C-alpha positions in Angstrom: 28.8 215.1 91.8 32.3 213.8 91.4 31.0 210.3 90.7 30.3 211.6 87.0 34.0 211.6 86.0 34.3 208.2 86.8 35.7 205.8 84.1 34.5 202.4 82.6 35.6 200.0 80.4 33.0 200.6 77.9 33.0 203.4 75.1 31.0 206.4 76.3 29.1 206.5 72.9 28.7 202.9 72.3 24.9 202.2 71.4 23.5 199.3 73.8 20.4 199.0 71.0 20.1 197.0 68.2 17.4 199.1 66.6 18.3 202.3 64.4 19.8 205.3 66.0 17.1 207.2 64.1 14.1 206.0 66.5 15.9 207.1 69.7 16.6 210.5 67.9 12.9 210.8 67.1 11.4 210.0 70.0 14.4 212.2 72.3 13.5 215.1 70.0 9.6 214.7 70.5 9.9 214.1 74.5 12.0 217.4 74.6 9.5 219.7 72.4 6.8 218.6 74.9 8.9 218.9 78.1 10.2 222.4 76.9 6.4 223.8 76.5 4.9 221.9 79.5 7.8 223.3 81.9 7.8 226.8 80.6 3.9 227.1 80.8 3.6 225.3 84.4 6.8 226.8 85.7 5.2 230.7 84.9 1.5 229.8 85.1 1.5 227.5 88.4 4.8 227.6 90.5 5.3 231.6 89.7 8.4 231.2 88.3 9.5 234.4 86.0 9.0 233.7 82.4 12.2 234.1 81.2 13.8 231.9 83.7 11.1 229.2 83.3 12.0 229.6 79.6 15.7 228.7 80.4 15.0 226.0 82.7 12.9 224.5 80.4 15.1 224.9 77.7 17.9 223.1 79.8 15.6 220.3 80.6 14.6 219.6 77.2 18.1 220.0 75.9 19.6 217.6 78.3 17.1 214.7 76.6 18.6 215.2 73.3 22.1 215.5 74.7 21.9 212.2 76.2 21.9 210.5 73.1 25.6 211.9 72.1 27.1 212.9 75.4 25.3 211.2 78.2 27.6 212.0 81.0 27.3 215.9 80.4 23.6 215.4 79.8 22.9 213.8 83.4 24.7 216.8 84.7 22.8 219.0 82.9 19.7 217.4 83.7 20.1 217.4 87.3 21.3 221.0 87.5 18.2 221.9 85.8 15.9 219.7 88.1 17.5 221.4 91.4 17.2 224.8 90.0 13.2 224.7 89.0 12.7 223.0 92.5 14.5 226.0 94.4 12.9 228.6 91.6 9.5 227.3 93.0 10.3 227.3 96.8 9.0 231.3 97.5 5.9 230.5 96.5 4.4 228.8 99.5 0.8 227.7 97.9 2.6 226.0 94.7 2.5 222.4 94.2 5.1 219.9 94.5 8.6 221.2 94.2 9.6 218.7 91.6 6.9 219.5 88.7 5.9 216.3 86.9 7.1 217.5 83.7 10.7 217.9 85.3 10.0 214.0 86.6 9.3 213.0 83.2 12.4 214.7 81.7 14.7 213.1 84.2 13.4 209.8 83.4 14.1 210.3 80.0 17.4 211.2 80.6 18.4 208.6 82.9 17.0 205.8 80.5 18.6 207.5 77.0 21.9 207.7 79.4 22.0 204.4 80.5 21.2 202.6 77.3 23.9 205.0 75.4 26.6 204.2 78.0 26.4 202.4 81.2 24.3 201.9 84.3 26.9 203.5 86.4 26.1 207.0 84.8 22.2 206.4 85.1 22.7 205.3 88.5 24.8 208.6 89.4 22.3 211.0 87.7 19.5 209.3 89.8 21.5 209.7 93.2 22.0 213.3 92.1 18.3 214.1 91.3 17.6 212.5 94.7 20.0 214.2 96.8 18.9 217.7 95.2 15.1 216.8 96.1 16.4 216.0 99.9 18.4 219.4 99.6 15.1 221.4 98.5 13.1 219.7 101.1 15.6 220.4 103.9 16.3 224.5 102.8 13.0 225.3 101.5 11.2 227.1 104.0 7.9 225.6 103.4 4.6 225.9 105.5 4.3 222.6 107.6 0.9 222.2 105.7 3.0 221.4 102.7 5.7 219.3 104.2 3.7 216.3 103.5 3.5 217.0 100.1 7.4 217.6 99.7 7.7 214.0 101.2 5.4 212.4 98.8 7.3 214.3 95.8 10.4 212.9 96.8 9.0 209.5 97.1 7.4 209.7 94.0 10.3 211.0 92.3 12.5 208.5 93.7 10.6 205.5 92.9 9.4 206.1 89.3 12.9 207.3 88.1 14.3 204.7 90.0 12.1 202.0 88.0 12.9 203.6 85.0 16.9 203.3 85.5 16.1 199.5 86.7 14.1 198.7 83.3 17.0 200.9 81.3 19.8 198.5 82.7 17.6 195.4 82.2 17.1 196.1 78.8 20.9 197.0 78.2 21.9 193.5 80.1 19.6 191.6 77.5 21.0 193.3 75.0 24.4 192.3 75.7 23.4 188.7 76.5 21.8 188.4 72.9 25.0 190.0 71.5 27.2 187.8 73.4 24.9 184.8 72.1 24.9 185.6 68.5 28.8 186.2 68.8 29.0 182.5 70.2 27.0 181.4 67.4 29.0 183.2 64.8 32.2 181.6 66.0 30.6 178.3 66.4 29.1 178.3 62.8 32.7 179.6 61.5 34.4 176.4 63.7 31.7 174.0 62.3 32.5 175.2 58.7 36.1 175.1 59.0 35.9 171.4 60.2 33.3 170.4 57.4 36.0 171.9 54.9 38.5 170.2 56.4 36.4 166.6 56.3 35.7 167.0 52.8 39.1 167.7 51.6 40.2 164.9 53.4 37.7 162.7 51.7 38.6 163.9 48.6 42.4 163.2 49.4 41.9 159.8 50.0 39.8 159.6 47.2 42.6 161.0 44.9 45.0 158.8 46.8 43.2 155.5 45.4 43.2 157.2 42.1 46.6 157.9 41.7 47.6 154.7 43.6 46.0 152.7 41.0 48.2 154.3 38.3 51.1 154.2 40.1 50.7 150.3 40.8 50.6 149.6 37.1 53.7 151.7 36.4 55.9 150.0 39.1 54.6 146.7 38.1 55.2 147.5 34.5 58.6 148.6 35.2 59.6 145.3 37.8 58.5 143.2 35.0 60.0 144.7 32.1 63.4 143.0 32.4 61.6 139.5 32.3 58.8 140.4 29.5 61.2 141.9 27.0 64.1 139.1 26.9 66.1 141.7 24.4 66.2 144.6 26.7 69.8 146.0 27.3 71.0 145.7 30.8 71.2 149.9 31.2 67.5 149.9 29.9 66.6 147.1 32.7 68.4 149.1 35.3 66.6 152.4 34.1 63.3 150.4 34.4 64.0 149.5 38.0 65.0 153.0 38.9 61.5 153.5 37.9 59.7 151.0 39.8 61.5 151.8 43.0 60.8 155.3 42.7 56.9 154.6 41.9 57.2 152.2 45.3 58.5 155.1 47.0 55.7 157.3 45.9 53.1 155.0 47.1 54.5 154.5 50.6 54.8 158.4 50.9 51.0 159.0 49.9 50.0 156.2 52.1 52.1 157.8 55.1 50.4 161.0 54.0 47.0 159.3 54.1 47.6 158.2 57.7 47.7 161.8 58.6 45.1 162.8 56.9 43.0 159.7 58.3 40.9 160.3 61.3 40.3 157.5 63.8 37.0 157.4 62.9 37.0 156.7 59.7 35.6 153.8 58.0 38.1 151.8 55.9 36.7 152.3 52.4 37.5 148.8 50.5 35.0 149.1 47.3 36.1 150.5 44.2 35.6 154.2 43.1 32.7 154.7 41.3 32.7 156.7 38.2 30.7 158.1 35.5 29.6 154.6 34.6 27.6 153.9 38.0 25.7 157.5 37.5 22.8 155.5 35.8 22.7 153.3 39.2 22.3 156.7 40.8 19.4 157.9 38.4 17.6 154.5 38.8 17.4 154.6 42.8 16.6 158.4 42.7 13.8 157.5 40.3 12.6 154.5 42.6 12.7 157.1 45.8 10.0 159.2 44.3 9.9 161.7 41.5 11.0 161.7 37.9 14.8 161.9 37.1 15.8 161.3 33.4 19.4 161.0 32.5 20.9 162.5 29.3 24.2 161.0 28.6 25.8 162.4 25.7 29.3 161.7 26.5 31.2 160.1 23.7 32.6 156.8 24.2 35.9 157.5 25.2 37.7 156.6 28.3 38.0 159.6 30.9 40.8 160.2 33.7 39.3 158.5 36.9 39.8 161.6 38.8 37.6 163.1 36.1 35.2 160.2 36.3 35.0 160.2 40.1 34.3 164.0 40.5 31.6 163.7 38.0 30.2 160.9 39.7 30.2 162.7 43.3 28.6 165.9 42.1 25.6 164.0 40.4 25.1 161.5 44.0 25.2 165.0 45.9 23.1 167.3 43.7 20.3 164.7 43.6 20.8 163.9 47.8 19.9 167.7 47.9 16.8 167.4 45.5 15.5 164.4 47.6 16.2 166.5 50.8 14.9 169.8 49.7 12.3 169.2 46.6 11.2 165.7 47.2 9.3 164.6 44.2 10.4 167.3 42.1 11.2 166.3 38.3 14.7 166.4 37.8 17.1 166.0 34.6 20.6 165.1 34.6 22.7 165.7 31.6 26.5 164.9 30.9 27.8 166.2 27.6 31.4 167.0 26.4 32.1 170.5 24.4 34.9 171.1 22.7 36.3 174.9 23.0 36.5 176.9 20.1 39.8 178.5 21.6 41.5 174.9 21.0 42.4 174.9 24.8 40.7 171.6 24.8 37.4 169.8 26.0 35.1 170.6 28.7 32.7 167.8 30.5 29.7 169.8 31.1 27.5 168.1 34.0 23.8 169.5 34.7 21.5 168.9 37.6 18.3 170.6 37.1 15.4 170.0 39.2 11.6 171.8 39.0 9.8 173.1 42.1 8.6 170.2 44.0 4.8 169.6 44.1 3.0 171.3 46.9 6.4 172.9 48.3 7.7 176.6 48.1 10.5 177.6 45.5 13.8 176.6 46.6 16.0 178.4 48.5 19.5 179.2 47.0 22.1 177.0 49.1 24.6 179.2 51.1 28.2 178.7 50.5 29.0 178.3 54.1 26.3 175.6 54.8 26.9 171.7 54.9 29.5 169.6 52.5 27.2 169.8 49.6 27.6 172.7 47.6 31.1 173.5 48.8 32.3 170.1 48.6 31.2 170.0 44.8 33.3 173.3 44.4 36.6 172.0 45.9 36.4 168.8 43.6 35.5 171.0 40.6 38.2 173.5 41.0 40.7 170.5 42.0 40.6 170.0 38.8 40.5 173.2 37.2 36.8 173.5 36.4 33.9 175.7 38.1 30.6 175.1 39.4 28.1 177.2 39.9 24.5 176.4 41.8 21.4 178.8 41.9 17.8 179.1 41.9 16.1 178.9 38.7 13.0 181.3 37.3 10.7 178.5 38.1 11.4 177.9 41.7 13.4 175.2 41.3 17.4 174.5 41.4 20.2 173.8 39.0 23.8 172.7 39.7 26.1 173.1 36.4 29.9 172.4 36.6 32.5 172.4 33.7 35.8 170.2 33.8 38.3 170.5 31.8 39.3 167.1 30.0 42.4 166.0 27.5 41.3 166.5 23.9 41.6 162.9 23.3 39.8 161.7 26.1 42.3 159.3 27.2 43.1 158.8 30.8 
């Protein structure tokens, strides 16, 4: 029995089951009550064990089943001792059936299974070996008449094979749970890595687009500053030098941005030579979405004032991604794209509000809420909006559709 004190790398009470522990408690408690009743009754009526002793042995075997849930190792010890004691107690009656009663075999199997599931296969193996050795000890020491020797051997064979099968089944369940748990852990790690990579790619794309927006303005500053001494004949030498310094600073800033963009650009990135889109191209987006299927309506309520290029690009990307999501998840659904400018009552400035709302697609289930961790779409739109100090919400509507709402701060006068 010294093997019961062995140490393992696993916590003794680590649950190897994914199901609720309440179920295990219910099964164990029910089995313990049944074992207590059967063992006590059979021990006293069939095996001739005194009633008090039979009740004590039945109580020990029943308690070991419940104890295995919270303390597997002590439970194995209690069950083996109770099993051997019950077998020896039935020996004096030579006419009794098998020395290891069927309820005792069932109780031992419950203990082995629960101990293996709750702790480790080594604990169950030691419990099985202890019970088998105890049964052999009973067969060797017990003074059985020759006529019953065959029953003793059959009893040992039944006990050993049944308990071994139960132990093997419990080990297979624990290994299956371990493999399943490891696969789920790897899936979570892979999903987290994919999410981080997608987030980095989206931020890199945003950085490249902002580079193009800022580079346009810096180029205009550099050209105007460099040509100031030629365009303004009355410009003093001191002022001309100031303009030259301003042009040099703009050129240095542009060179630094190009170096930064080179670090962010991956090897497989396709060079984008087309001009960056803006709010003016949203009508084309809506038109193409309408031709692809479904009714897409644009409600443009923006005043005819210029917008910052970064804001214009962000609005375009939000509408583009929202319409792409409609095409993928709610094909054919009626969609309304609304653009409007709202003046804040607290005097903090204006906000450009973007709304893309689609109804439930005909013949399709309600749109599922888009998770923050999935894909470039919702996360990319939030990144762009937050970069400009705005906020974005994406949620399912009461009628089964979906809506994307973005609010982006803009200057009061709307000038770039």
